[in-house]
PAZAPA-4460 file (N, C-alpha, C; in steps of 0.05 Angstrom, whole numbers, plus 32768, in hexadecimal, padded with zeros to 4 digits):
% residues 334
    n_x    n_y    n_z   ca_x   ca_y   ca_z    c_x    c_y    c_z   seq   type   mol
   8011   7FE8   8000   8000   8000   8000   8012   8019   8000     1      M     A
   800C   802C   7FEE   801B   8045   7FED   8008   805C   7FF4     2      N     A
   8011   806E   8004   8002   8086   800B   8014   809E   8004     3      V     A
   800A   80B0   7FF3   801A   80C6   7FEA   800C   80E0   7FF2     4      S     A
   801D   80F5   7FF7   8012   810F   7FFE   8028   8124   7FF9     5      S     A
   8020   813D   7FFA   8033   8153   7FF8   8031   8164   8011     6      Q     A
   8044   8176   8015   8043   8188   802B   802B   819B   8028     7      D     A
   8021   81A5   803F   800B   81B9   803E   8015   81D1   802E     8      I     A
   8004   81DC   801E   800A   81F3   800E   7FF8   820A   8018     9      Q     A
   8003   821E   8025   7FF4   8234   802F   7FF4   824C   801B    10      Y     A
   7FDD   8258   8018   7FDC   826F   8006   7FE8   8288   8013    11      S     A
   7FE3   828C   802D   7FEF   82A3   803B   800A   829A   8045    12      Q     A
   801D   8297   8033   8037   828B   803B   8047   829E   804D    13      F     A
   8044   82B8   804A   8053   82CA   805C   8045   82CD   8077    14      Y     A
   802C   82C8   8079   801E   82C8   8093   8028   82B1   80A4    15      A     A
   802C   829A   8097   8036   8282   80A5   8054   8280   80A1    16      N     A
   8062   8295   80AC   807E   829A   80A6   8090   8283   80AE    17      A     A
   808D   8278   80C6   809F   8263   80CF   809B   8249   80C0    18      L     A
   8083   8244   80B5   807F   822D   80A4   808D   8231   8089    19      Y     A
   808D   824A   8080   809A   8250   8066   80B8   824B   8068    20      L     A
   80C5   8256   807D   80E2   8253   807F   80EA   8258   809C    21      S     A
   80FE   8248   80A6   8108   824D   80C1   8117   8267   80C3    22      P     A
   811E   8273   80AD   812C   828D   80AD   811B   82A4   80B8    23      A     A
   8100   829F   80BA   80EE   82B4   80C5   80EC   82B2   80E3    24      F     A
   80F9   829F   80F0   80F8   829D   810D   8104   82B6   811A    25      A     A
   80F4   82C4   8129   80FD   82DD   8135   8100   82F4   8123    26      G     A
   80F6   82F2   810A   80FB   8307   80F6   80EB   8320   80FC    27      S     A
   80D6   831E   810C   80C6   8336   8112   80D1   8346   8129    28      N     A
   80E7   833D   8134   80F5   834B   814A   80E5   834D   8164    29      Q     A
   80D0   833C   8166   80C0   833B   817E   80B9   831E   8184    30      T     A
   80AA   8319   8198   809D   82FF   819C   8084   82FF   818B    31      S     A
   807F   82E8   817E   8069   82E6   816B   805C   82CB   816C    32      R     A
   8041   82CB   816C   8032   82B2   816B   8020   82B2   8152    33      A     A
   8020   829B   8144   8011   8299   812B   7FFF   8280   812B    34      I     A
   7FE6   8284   8125   7FD3   826D   8121   7FC9   826F   8105    35      L     A
   7FCD   8259   80F6   7FC6   8259   80D9   7FB7   8240   80D2    36      H     A
   7FA1   8242   80C4   7F91   822B   80BD   7F87   822D   80A0    37      S     A
   7F86   8216   8093   7F7D   8215   8077   7F69   81FE   8073    38      R     A
   7F52   8204   8067   7F3E   81F0   805F   7F3D   81EF   8041    39      L     A
   7F44   81D9   8035   7F46   81D7   8018   7F30   81C5   800C    40      Q     A
   7F25   81CE   7FF7   7F11   81C0   7FE7   7EFA   81B5   7FF7    41      W     A
   7EEC   81C6   8006   7ED5   81BD   8016   7EBD   81B4   8006    42      P     A
   7EBD   81B9   7FEC   7EA6   81B2   7FDB   7EA6   8196   7FD0    43      G     A
   7EBD   8187   7FD5   7EBE   816B   7FCA   7EBE   8158   7FE2    44      I     A
   7EBC   813E   7FDB   7EBA   8129   7FEF   7ED6   8123   7FFA    45      D     A
   7EE1   8137   8008   7EFC   8134   8014   7EFF   814B   8027    46      A     A
   7F12   8147   803A   7F18   815B   804D   7F36   815F   804F    47      T     A
   7F3F   8177   804A   7F5B   817E   804C   7F5E   8196   805F    48      Y     A
   7F68   8192   8077   7F6B   81A7   808A   7F88   81A8   8094    49      I     A
   7F94   81BF   8091   7FAF   81C4   809B   7FAF   81DA   80B0    50      G     A
   7FBD   81D5   80C6   7FBE   81E9   80DC   7FDB   81EB   80E6    51      T     A
   7FE4   8203   80EA   7FFF   8208   80F4   7FFE   821C   810B    52      T     A
   800B   8215   8121   800E   8229   8137   802C   822C   813B    53      F     A
   8035   8245   813C   8051   824B   8140   8056   8262   8153    54      S     A
   806D   8262   815F   8075   8277   8171   8093   827C   816D    55      F     A
   809B   8296   816B   80B7   829C   8168   80BE   82B5   8178    56      D     A
   80D8   82B8   817E   80E2   82CE   818E   80FE   82D5   8185    57      H     A
   8104   82EF   8188   811F   82F9   817F   812E   8302   8198    58      Y     A
   8148   82FA   8199   815A   8302   81AE   816E   8316   81A3    59      F     A
   816A   8330   81A6   817B   8344   8199   8198   8342   81A2    60      P     A
   819C   833A   81BB   81B8   8339   81C5   81C8   8324   81B6    61      R     A
   81BB   830F   81AE   81C9   82F9   81A0   81C4   82F9   8182    62      F     A
   81B4   830D   8179   81AC   830F   815D   81A1   82F4   8153    63      K     A
   8190   82E8   8164   8186   82CD   815E   8168   82CC   8161    64      S     A
   815C   82BD   814F   813F   82B8   8151   813A   829A   8155    65      G     A
   8127   8293   8166   811F   8277   816A   8102   8275   8164    66      V     A
   80FA   825E   815B   80DE   8259   8155   80D6   823C   815A    67      G     A
   80BD   8238   815F   80B1   821D   8162   8097   821C   8153    68      A     A
   8091   8206   8146   8078   8204   8137   806D   81E8   8139    69      L     A
   8053   81E7   813A   8044   81CE   8139   8033   81CE   8121    70      I     A
   8036   81BA   8110   8028   81BA   80F6   8017   81A0   80F4    71      N     A
   7FFE   81A4   80EE   7FEB   818D   80EC   7FDD   818D   80D1    72      S     A
   7FDC   8175   80C5   7FCF   8172   80AB   7FBC   815B   80AD    73      D     A
   7FA3   815F   80A6   7F8E   814A   80A7   7F82   8147   808B    74      F     A
   7F83   812F   8080   7F78   8129   8066   7F64   8112   8068    75      Q     A
   7F4C   8116   8060   7F37   8102   8060   7F2D   8100   8043    76      N     A
   7F32   80EA   8036   7F2B   80E7   801A   7F1E   80CC   8015    77      A     A
   7F10   80CB   7FFE   7F04   80B2   7FF4   7EF1   80A6   8009    78      Y     A
   7EE3   80B7   8017   7ECD   80AD   8028   7ED6   80A3   8043    79      G     A
   7EF0   80A5   804B   7EF7   809C   8065   7F14   8098   806A    80      G     A
   7F25   8095   8056   7F41   8091   805A   7F4D   80AC   8064    81      N     A
   7F5B   80AB   807B   7F66   80C3   8087   7F84   80C1   8088    82      T     A
   7F91   80D7   8084   7FAE   80D9   8086   7FB4   80F2   8097    83      Y     A
   7FC2   80EE   80AD   7FC8   8103   80C0   7FE6   8108   80C2    84      R     A
   7FEC   8121   80C6   8008   8129   80C9   800A   813B   80E1    85      T     A
   801F   8137   80F2   8024   8149   8108   8042   814E   810A    86      L     A
   804A   8167   8107   8067   816E   8108   806B   8181   811F    87      D     A
   8081   817E   812E   8089   8190   8143   80A6   8198   813D    88      I     A
   80AB   81B2   8138   80C5   81BA   8130   80D0   81D1   8140    89      G     A
   80EB   81D3   8141   80F9   81E9   814E   810B   81F6   8139    90      L     A
   810E   8211   813B   811D   8220   8127   8130   8233   8135    91      Q     A
   8146   8238   8127   8159   824C   8130   8164   825C   8118    92      Y     A
   8163   8277   811B   816D   8289   8107   8180   829D   8113    93      A     A
   8195   82A3   8104   81A9   82B7   810D   81A9   82CE   80F9    94      Y     A
   81AA   82E6   8104   81A8   82FE   80F4   81C3   830B   80F0    95      Q     A
   81CB   830E   80D7   81E6   8319   80D0   81E2   8333   80C1    96      V     A
   81EC   8349   80CB   81EB   8363   80BE   8202   8365   80AA    97      D     A
   81FC   8361   8090   8211   8361   807C   821B   837D   8076    98      L     A
   8209   8391   8077   8210   83AD   8072   81FB   83BE   807E    99      S     A
   81FC   83D8   8078   81E8   83EA   8082   81CC   83E5   8076   100      E     A
   81CD   83D8   805F   81B4   83D3   8050   81AA   83B6   8052   101      E     A
   81BC   83A3   8052   81B4   8387   804E   81B9   8377   8067   102      W     A
   81A6   8364   806C   81A7   8352   8083   81A2   8335   8079   103      T     A
   81AF   8322   8085   81AC   8306   807D   81A5   82F5   8095   104      F     A
   8192   82E2   8092   818A   82D1   80A8   818B   82B4   80A0   105      R     A
   81A1   82A6   80A6   81A2   8289   80A2   8193   827B   80B9   106      P     A
   8188   8263   80B3   8178   8256   80C7   8177   8238   80C3   107      A     A
   8171   8229   80D8   816E   820C   80D7   8154   8204   80E5   108      I     A
   814B   81EC   80E0   8133   81E1   80EC   8135   81C4   80F1   109      Q     A
   812C   81BB   8108   812B   819E   810E   810F   8197   8117   110      A     A
   8104   8181   810C   80E8   817A   8110   80E5   815C   8116   111      T     A
   80D2   8156   8127   80C9   813B   812B   80AD   8139   811E   112      I     A
   80AA   8126   810C   8092   8124   80FC   8084   8109   8101   113      A     A
   806A   8109   80FF   805A   80F1   8102   8046   80EF   80EB   114      N     A
   8045   80D9   80DE   8032   80D4   80C8   8020   80BC   80D1   115      R     A
   8006   80BE   80CD   7FF4   80A9   80D4   7FE0   80A5   80BE   116      R     A
   7FDB   808D   80B5   7FC7   8087   80A1   7FB2   8074   80AD   117      F     A
   7F99   807D   80AB   7F83   806D   80B5   7F71   8065   809D   118      Q     A
   7F73   804C   8093   7F65   8044   807B   7F47   8040   8081   119      P     A
   7F37   8042   806C   7F1A   803E   806F   7F14   8021   8076   120      L     A
   7F22   800E   8068   7F1D   7FF1   806D   7F31   7FE8   8083   121      A     A
   7F28   7FD9   8097   7F39   7FD0   80AD   7F4C   7FBA   80A4   122      P     A
   7F63   7FB9   80B1   7F75   7FA2   80AD   7F6E   7F8C   80C0   123      Y     A
   7F7C   7F75   80BC   7F76   7F5D   80CD   7F7B   7F62   80EA   124      G     A
   7F90   7F71   80F0   7F97   7F75   810C   7F86   7F8B   8119   125      D     A
   7F73   7F96   810A   7F5F   7FA8   8115   7F45   7F9A   811C   126      Q     A
   7F44   7F7F   8117   7F2C   7F70   811B   7F2E   7F63   8137   127      M     A
   7F18   7F63   8145   7F18   7F59   8160   7F0A   7F3E   8160   128      N     A
   7F19   7F28   8164   7F0E   7F0D   8164   7F10   7EFF   817F   129      N     A
   7F10   7F0F   8194   7F12   7F04   81AF   7EF8   7EF5   81B6   130      Q     A
   7EFA   7EE3   81CA   7EE3   7ED4   81D2   7ECE   7EE6   81DE   131      I     A
   7EB5   7EE2   81D6   7E9F   7EF2   81E1   7E99   7F0A   81D1   132      G     A
   7EA8   7F10   81BC   7EA3   7F27   81AB   7E9D   7F1D   818F   133      Q     A
   7E90   7F2E   8180   7E88   7F26   8165   7EA1   7F23   8154   134      V     A
   7EA4   7F0C   8147   7EBC   7F08   8135   7EBC   7F1D   811F   135      P     A
   7ED4   7F27   811A   7ED6   7F3A   8104   7ECE   7F56   810C   136      G     A
   7EC7   7F5B   8125   7EBE   7F76   812D   7ED6   7F89   812D   137      Q     A
   7ED3   7FA1   8121   7EE9   7FB4   8120   7EEE   7FC0   813C   138      V     A
   7F07   7FC0   8144   7F0D   7FCC   815E   7F0A   7FEA   815D   139      T     A
   7F05   7FF6   8174   7F01   8013   8176   7F1B   8022   817A   140      S     A
   7F31   8013   817C   7F4B   8020   8181   7F57   8029   8167   141      D     A
   7F58   8044   8162   7F63   804D   8149   7F81   804A   8147   142      P     A
   7F8F   8043   815D   7FAC   8040   815D   7FB4   8023   8157   143      T     A
   7FA1   8012   8150   7FA8   7FF7   8149   7FBC   7FF7   8132   144      A     A
   7FCC   7FE1   8131   7FE2   7FE0   811E   7FD9   7FE2   8101   145      S     A
   7FBF   7FDE   80FC   7FB5   7FE1   80E1   7FB4   7FFE   80D9   146      G     A
   7FB7   8011   80EC   7FB9   802E   80E5   7FD6   8036   80E8   147      A     A
   7FE5   8032   80D2   8002   8036   80D4   800A   8052   80DC   148      P     A
   801F   8054   80EC   8029   806E   80F6   8047   806E   80F4   149      S     A
   8052   8084   80EE   806F   8086   80E9   8079   80A0   80F5   150      Y     A
   808F   809F   8104   809B   80B6   8110   80B8   80B8   8106   151      I     A
   80C0   80D0   80FF   80DB   80D3   80F4   80E5   80F0   80F8   152      Y     A
   8100   80F4   80F8   810B   810F   80F9   810B   811C   80DD   153      P     A
   810A   8136   80DD   810A   8145   80C4   811A   815F   80C8   154      D     A
   8129   8167   80B4   813A   817E   80B7   8136   8191   809F   155      F     A
   813A   81AB   80A5   8138   81BF   8091   814B   81D7   8096   156      G     A
   814C   81E8   8083   815E   8200   8085   8152   8216   8074   157      A     A
   815B   822E   8079   8152   8245   8069   8165   825D   806B   158      G     A
   8161   8270   805A   8170   8288   805B   815F   829F   8050   159      G     A
   8163   82B7   805B   8153   82CE   8053   8166   82E6   8051   160      L     A
   8167   82F3   803A   8176   830B   8035   8163   8322   8030   161      L     A
   8166   8338   803F   8153   834D   803D   815F   8369   8042   162      F     A
   8151   837D   8038   8157   8399   803D   813E   83A7   8046   163      S     A
   813D   83C1   8045   8125   83D0   804D   8110   83CF   8037   164      K     A
   8117   83C6   801F   8105   83C8   8009   80FF   83AD   7FFC   165      K     A
   8110   8399   7FFF   810C   8380   7FF1   8117   8369   8002   166      M     A
   8111   8351   7FF9   811A   8339   8007   811A   8321   7FF3   167      W     A
   812B   830E   7FF9   812B   82F5   7FEA   8133   82DE   7FFD   168      V     A
   8125   82C8   7FFD   812A   82B3   800F   8129   8298   8001   169      G     A
   8138   8285   800D   8138   826A   8003   8135   8257   801A   170      L     A
   8123   8243   8018   811E   8230   802E   811E   8214   8022   171      A     A
   8128   8201   8032   8127   81E5   8029   811F   81D4   8041   172      A     A
   810A   81C4   803D   8100   81B2   8052   8104   8195   8049   173      H     A
   8105   8183   805D   8109   8166   8059   8125   8161   804C   174      H     A
   8139   816E   8057   8154   816B   804C   815E   814E   804F   175      L     A
   8156   8140   8063   815E   8124   8067   814C   8111   8057   176      N     A
   8138   811B   8049   8127   810A   8039   811E   80F1   8048   177      M     A
   810E   80F5   805D   8107   80DE   806E   80F5   80CB   8060   178      P     A
   80F7   80B1   8066   80E6   809C   8059   80C9   80A0   8061   179      P     A
   80B7   8099   804F   809B   809E   8053   808A   8085   8053   180      Q     A
   8095   806E   804B   8085   8056   804A   807F   804C   8066   181      N     A
   8066   8044   806A   805E   803A   8084   8068   801E   808A   182      F     A
   806A   800D   8075   8070   7FF1   8079   808B   7FE9   806F   183      F     A
   8091   7FEE   8056   80AB   7FE5   804B   80B1   7FF7   8033   184      S     A
   80C9   7FF4   8029   80D1   8003   8012   80E2   801B   801A   185      G     A
   80EA   802B   8007   80FC   8042   800C   80F2   805C   8001   186      S     A
   80D7   805E   7FFD   80CC   8077   7FF3   80D2   808E   8007   187      Q     A
   80DD   80A4   7FFD   80E6   80BA   800E   80D7   80D4   8006   188      R     A
   80D5   80E5   801B   80C8   80FE   8017   80DB   8111   8008   189      L     A
   80D3   811B   7FF1   80E5   812D   7FE2   80EA   8147   7FF0   190      P     A
   8101   8153   7FEB   8108   816D   7FF6   80F4   8182   7FEB   191      I     A
   80E9   8192   7FFC   80D9   81A9   7FF4   80E9   81C2   7FF5   192      K     A
   80EC   81D0   7FDF   80FB   81E9   7FDE   80E9   8200   7FD5   193      A     A
   80EE   8217   7FE0   80DF   822F   7FD8   80F1   8247   7FD6   194      S     A
   80EB   8257   7FC2   80F9   8271   7FBE   80E4   8287   7FBF   195      L     A
   80E7   8299   7FD3   80D3   82AE   7FD7   80E1   82C9   7FD7   196      H     A
   80D4   82DC   7FCA   80E0   82F6   7FC7   80CB   830B   7FC3   197      A     A
   80D2   8324   7FC6   80C0   833A   7FC1   80CC   8355   7FC6   198      G     A
   80BD   836A   7FC0   80C5   8385   7FC5   80AE   8395   7FD2   199      M     A
   80B6   83A9   7FE0   80A2   83BA   7FED   80A5   83D7   7FE3   200      K     A
   808F   83E1   7FD7   808F   83FC   7FCD   807F   840D   7FE0   201      F     A
   808C   841F   7FEF   807F   842F   8003   8072   8447   7FF5   202      L     A
   8057   8448   7FF6   8048   845E   7FE9   8043   8475   7FFC   203      L     A
   8041   846E   8016   803C   8483   802A   8044   8478   8045   204      K     A
   8052   8489   8055   805A   8481   8070   8063   8499   807F   205      N     A
   8055   849F   8095   805D   84B7   80A5   8070   84AF   80BC   206      N     A
   8077   8496   80BE   808B   848D   80D2   8081   848B   80EE   207      G     A
   8067   848F   80F4   805C   848D   810F   8056   8471   8116   208      R     A
   805D   8469   812F   8056   844F   813A   8049   8454   8154   209      R     A
   802F   8451   8155   8020   8457   816E   8022   8440   8182   210      R     A
   8022   8428   8179   801F   8411   818B   803A   8403   8191   211      Y     A
   804E   8407   8181   8068   83FB   8186   806A   83DE   817F   212      G     A
   805A   83D4   816D   805C   83B8   8165   806D   83B5   814C   213      F     A
   807A   83CA   8144   808D   83C7   812D   8081   83CE   8112   214      G     A
   8067   83D5   8111   805A   83DC   80F8   8052   83F9   80F8   215      D     A
   8058   8407   80E3   8050   8423   80E2   8032   8425   80E0   216      D     A
   8027   8438   80EF   800A   843B   80F0   7FFE   8444   80D5   217      E     A
   800A   8458   80C9   8000   8461   80B0   8014   845A   809A   218      N     A
   800C   8445   808B   801D   843C   8075   800C   8433   805E   219      E     A
   8013   843C   8046   8007   8433   802D   801E   8427   801D   220      V     A
   801C   840D   8017   8032   8400   8008   8028   83EB   7FF6   221      S     A
   8038   83E5   7FE1   8032   83D0   7FCE   8049   83BD   7FCE   222      L     A
   8044   83A3   7FD1   8059   838F   7FD3   8054   8378   7FBF   223      S     A
   8061   8379   7FA8   8061   8362   7F95   8071   834B   7FA2   224      P     A
   8067   8332   7FA0   8074   831C   7FAC   8073   8303   7F9A   225      V     A
   8085   82F1   7F9F   8085   82D7   7F92   808E   82C1   7FA5   226      M     A
   8085   82A9   7FA0   808D   8292   7FAF   808D   827A   7F9D   227      N     A
   80A4   8270   7F96   80A7   8259   7F85   80AF   8241   7F97   228      Y     A
   80A0   822B   7F94   80A6   8213   7FA4   80A5   81FB   7F93   229      K     A
   80B6   81E7   7F9A   80B8   81CE   7F8B   80BC   81B7   7F9F   230      M     A
   80B1   81A0   7F98   80B3   8188   7FA8   80AF   8170   7F96   231      Q     A
   80C4   8160   7F94   80C2   8149   7F82   80BF   8152   7F65   232      G     A
   80AA   8147   7F58   80A6   814D   7F3C   8094   8166   7F38   233      R     A
   808C   8173   7F4E   8078   8188   7F4B   8084   81A3   7F54   234      F     A
   807B   81B8   7F48   8082   81D3   7F50   806C   81E6   7F4A   235      D     A
   806C   81FD   7F58   8057   8211   7F54   8063   822D   7F5B   236      Q     A
   8055   8241   7F51   805E   825C   7F55   8046   826D   7F5E   237      L     A
   8049   827C   7F74   8036   8290   7F7D   8041   82AB   7F75   238      D     A
   8031   82BA   7F67   803A   82D4   7F5D   8023   82E9   7F61   239      L     A
   8028   82FE   7F70   8013   8311   7F74   801D   832A   7F84   240      G     A
   800B   8337   7F92   8012   834F   7FA1   7FFF   8354   7FB8   241      A     A
   800A   8362   7FCC   7FFA   836C   7FE3   7FF9   838A   7FE2   242      Y     A
   7FE2   8395   7FE9   7FDE   83B2   7FEB   7FD6   83B8   8008   243      L     A
   7FE6   83C8   8016   7FDF   83CF   8031   7FD7   83ED   8032   244      R     A
   7FC1   83F2   8040   7FB7   840D   8044   7FB3   8410   8062   245      Y     A
   7FC7   841B   8070   7FC7   841E   808D   7FC3   8402   809A   246      N     A
   7FAD   83FD   80A7   7FA9   83E4   80B5   7F9C   83CF   80A4   247      M     A
   7F95   83D5   808C   7F87   83C2   807B   7F99   83B8   8065   248      F     A
   7F96   839E   805E   7FA6   8391   8049   7F94   8381   8037   249      V     A
   7F99   8384   801D   7F8C   8372   8009   7FA2   8367   7FF7   250      V     A
   7F9D   8350   7FEC   7FB1   8343   7FDB   7FA4   8330   7FC8   251      G     A
   7FB3   832A   7FB3   7FAA   8317   7F9F   7FC2   830B   7F91   252      S     A
   7FC2   82F1   7F8C   7FD8   82E6   7F7D   7FCE   82CC   7F6E   253      W     A
   7FDE   82C5   7F5B   7FD8   82AD   7F4A   7FEA   8296   7F52   254      Y     A
   7FDF   827E   7F53   7FEF   8267   7F59   7FEF   8254   7F41   255      R     A
   8007   824E   7F37   8009   823B   7F21   8020   8243   7F0F   256      G     A
   8025   8232   7EFB   8038   8239   7EE6   802A   8231   7ECC   257      I     A
   801B   8244   7EC1   8008   823D   7EAB   8016   8232   7E91   258      P     A
   802F   8239   7E8D   803C   8230   7E74   8049   8215   7E77   259      F     A
   8048   8209   7E90   8054   81EF   7E94   803F   81D9   7E93   260      K     A
   8046   81C3   7E85   8034   81AC   7E82   803F   8194   7E91   261      L     A
   802E   8186   7E9F   8035   816D   7EAC   802C   8156   7E9A   262      Y     A
   8032   813D   7EA1   8029   8127   7E90   800B   8128   7E8B   263      P     A
   8004   811E   7E74   7FE8   811E   7E6A   7FDE   813A   7E65   264      N     A
   7FF1   814D   7E60   7FEC   8169   7E59   7FDB   8177   7E6E   265      E     A
   7FE1   8170   7E87   7FD4   817F   7E9D   7FE3   8199   7EA2   266      L     A
   7FD5   81AF   7EA5   7FE1   81C9   7EA9   7FE5   81CE   7EC6   267      T     A
   7FFA   81DD   7ECD   7FFF   81E6   7EE8   7FF1   8200   7EEC   268      N     A
   7FD7   81FF   7EF1   7FC6   8217   7EF2   7FB2   8213   7F08   269      N     A
   7FB7   821E   7F20   7FA7   8215   7F37   7F92   8229   7F40   270      E     A
   7F9A   8241   7F49   7F87   8252   7F56   7F8F   8270   7F55   271      S     A
   7F7B   8280   7F5B   7F7E   829D   7F60   7F78   82A1   7F7E   272      I     A
   7F8A   82AD   7F8D   7F87   82B1   7FA9   7F7F   82CE   7FAF   273      V     A
   7F6A   82D2   7FBF   7F61   82EC   7FC7   7F63   82EF   7FE5   274      L     A
   7F6D   8305   7FEF   7F72   8309   800C   7F69   8324   8016   275      L     A
   7F5F   8323   802F   7F5A   833C   803E   7F66   8339   8059   276      V     A
   7F70   834F   8065   7F7C   834D   807F   7F7B   8367   808E   277      G     A
   7F7F   8365   80A8   7F7F   837D   80B9   7F95   837A   80CD   278      I     A
   7FA2   8391   80D4   7FB8   8392   80E7   7FB2   83A7   80FB   279      M     A
   7FB2   839F   8115   7FAA   83B2   812A   7FB8   83AB   8144   280      F     A
   7FC9   83BD   814F   7FD6   83B9   8168   7FE4   839E   816B   281      R     A
   7FF2   8397   8157   8002   837E   8158   7FF2   8365   814F   282      G     A
   7FD8   8368   814B   7FC8   8351   8142   7FC2   8353   8124   283      L     A
   7FCA   833E   8116   7FC5   833C   80F9   7FB2   8325   80F4   284      N     A
   7F9C   832B   80E6   7F89   8316   80DF   7F85   8317   80C0   285      I     A
   7F89   8300   80B3   7F85   82FF   8096   7F74   82E8   808E   286      G     A
   7F64   82EC   8079   7F53   82D7   806E   7F58   82D7   8050   287      Y     A
   7F5C   82BF   8045   7F5F   82BD   8028   7F4E   82A6   801D   288      S     A
   7F48   82A8   8004   7F37   8294   7FF6   7F44   828D   7FDB   289      Y     A
   7F47   8274   7FD6   7F53   826A   7FBD   7F3C   8265   7FA9   290      D     A
   7F3C   8273   7F93   7F29   826E   7F7E   7F36   825A   7F6A   291      V     A
   7F2A   8242   7F69   7F36   822D   7F58   7F32   8234   7F3A   292      T     A
   7F48   8234   7F2B   7F47   8239   7F0E   7F51   8222   7EFE   293      V     A
   7F59   820C   7F0B   7F61   81F4   7EFD   7F49   81E4   7EF4   294      S     A
   7F4E   81CC   7EEA   7F38   81BA   7EE2   7F27   81B1   7EFA   295      K     A
   7F32   81B3   7F12   7F23   81AC   7F2A   7F0B   81BE   7F2E   296      L     A
   7F0B   81D5   7F21   7EF4   81E7   7F24   7EDA   81DA   7F1B   297      A     A
   7EDC   81C7   7F09   7EC4   81B9   7EFF   7EB7   81A8   7F16   298      R     A
   7EC7   81A1   7F29   7EBE   8190   7F3F   7EB2   81A1   7F56   299      A     A
   7EB0   81BB   7F52   7EA6   81CD   7F67   7EB4   81C8   7F82   300      N     A
   7ECE   81CA   7F82   7EDE   81C4   7F9A   7ED8   81D6   7FB2   301      T     A
   7ECD   81EE   7FAD   7EC9   8201   7FC3   7EE2   8211   7FC9   302      G     A
   7EF7   820E   7FB8   7F0F   821D   7FBD   7F1D   8215   7FD7   303      G     A
   7F29   8229   7FE3   7F37   8225   7FFD   7F35   823E   800E   304      A     A
   7F30   823A   8027   7F2E   8250   803B   7F47   824F   804D   305      H     A
   7F51   8266   8053   7F69   8267   8064   7F67   827F   8077   306      E     A
   7F6D   827A   8090   7F6C   828E   80A5   7F86   8290   80B4   307      L     A
   7F90   82A8   80B7   7FA9   82AB   80C6   7FA5   82C0   80DC   308      S     A
   7FAF   82BA   80F4   7FAD   82CC   810B   7FC9   82CE   8117   309      I     A
   7FD4   82E6   8117   7FEF   82EB   8121   7FEF   8300   8137   310      T     A
   7FFD   82FB   814D   7FFF   8310   8161   801D   8315   8167   311      Y     A
   8024   832E   8165   803F   8337   816B   8040   8343   8187   312      N     A
   804F   8338   8199   8051   8342   81B4   8062   835B   81B5   313      F     A
   805A   836E   81C5   8069   8387   81C9   8080   8381   81DC   314      L     A
   8098   8383   81D3   80AF   837D   81E5   80C4   8393   81E5   315      V     A
   80BE   83AA   81D9   80D1   83BF   81D7   80C4   83DA   81DD   316      E     A
   80D2   83ED   81E9   80C6   8407   81EF   80C1   8417   81D6   317      P     A
   80AD   8428   81D7   80A6   8438   81C0   80B0   8454   81C3   318      V     A
   80BD   845E   81AF   80C7   847A   81AF   80BD   8487   8196   319      S     A
   80AD   849C   8199   80A3   84AA   8181   80B9   84BA   8173   320      K     A
   80CD   84C2   8183   80E3   84D2   8177   80F6   84C1   8168   321      K     A
   80FE   84AA   8174   8112   8499   8168   810A   847C   816C   322      K     A
   80FC   8470   8159   80F3   8454   815C   810C   8442   815C   323      P     A
   810A   842B   8169   8120   8418   816A   8128   8410   814E   324      P     A
   8142   840C   814A   814C   8404   8130   814A   83E5   812E   325      K     A
   8137   83DC   811E   8133   83BF   811A   8139   83B8   80FD   326      N     A
   8147   83A3   80FA   814B   8398   80DF   813A   8380   80DC   327      R     A
   8124   8383   80CE   8112   836D   80CA   8108   836E   80AD   328      K     A
   8101   8357   80A2   80F8   8357   8086   80DD   8365   8083   329      P     A
   80D9   8371   806C   80C1   8381   8067   80AC   8370   8058   330      V     A
   80AE   8356   805C   809A   8344   804F   807E   834A   8058   331      C     A
   806A   8346   8048   804E   8349   8050   8048   8337   8068   332      P     A
   8034   833F   8078   802D   832F   8090   8019   8319   8089   333      K     A
   800F   8318   8070   7FFB   8304   8069   8004   82F4   8051   334      F     A
***
């Protein structure tokens, strides 16, 4: 029996920063908590739910950021077969000031991962044939050996180069290519790599920070972004932009590579993502919806819903005359 899957793909990749790359650990120069959840294709007979919780902190004395994240993926397909993933990871990033303009953050990540497959049809060792019980009755214990489970270590790394106006980052997960077969064989999880970059065009900013959470109160900016990722035989590109008007954010981007064909002339043409968000006193809330534009649209998939909630803790004094000098990437918050 073979069970195949890919890593969770989040539309709000910058909102789920630590999932995107360990180089973002401590990047906001404060303590930060992120809760991120995605519901994919609710209109079809399947359930795909991904949830990530992360927390990171920056130690200015050591120019170091640390982060921890818990990632859960639940897949229920074909009327009952379920596939569950639970990852717990730790991250470390070091901040290097290359010049007055540029900063570099190399980072590493170590994870303990668990995969569990619960098939619709029970295996023999899930049948209870004890005396006094109905022969062939399915046991109620979901941890029976017929529900294979696998625990393994996983490692990743990342780097982020940024200035006050632009950034470019590279992340690689599953560097050790851990085996994925539950029973036998040597099938391994392919390395997932991503290249993310963007620029921030400041249209208006009076430099005032009322609340001291590191974001200017009055800012109007436009940020074109891209995120290219590849894993195994597959790759995709997110290309779009965010527009911020003070505390409000809207965004839209396209996911796919329309000029690339897969076997059987399948096009890499997935979705259009629409986003709205709000930022207030360190709290960022974003909602996005994926409009399916591939052939799956005929199946009325219901697209995908994604919600991100981020809170940045105030850990530095506020000075209206001379704000603290922080070197942090100007990536969008969603």
